[in-house]
C-alpha angles and dihedrals in degrees: 000000000000120000121193113210117192108221130187113237092253090052091049092050091048093049091051091047094051091046092050091047091054092044092244134120117249090253093053091047091051090046092051090051092046093049091050091048092048094048091053091049103036121113089254091061095042095104089080134243119329119245124221121244089248091056091048092050098039091097090067094062128231123340121259115266123247089254090054091049092050091048094049090046092052092048093049094048098038092109098035121146097022115217097195096077 
């Protein structure tokens, strides 16, 4: 398919300059931009942006410090192994 896109002279000059700066032809630059756009809007990407693990766990507040972990571990294993069995 061929698509004709009317550009103002300033837009055309910018497109050519960006393509040259990236070492691409103008066709390749437009194809790169189109591929990026289509991948963001394709049915495969329709579930929305992914969230980082930090973002998913942010509602739980800050993580425990190393000292808190050590104290909890010492408390949990204080009677382990039990010798009275």
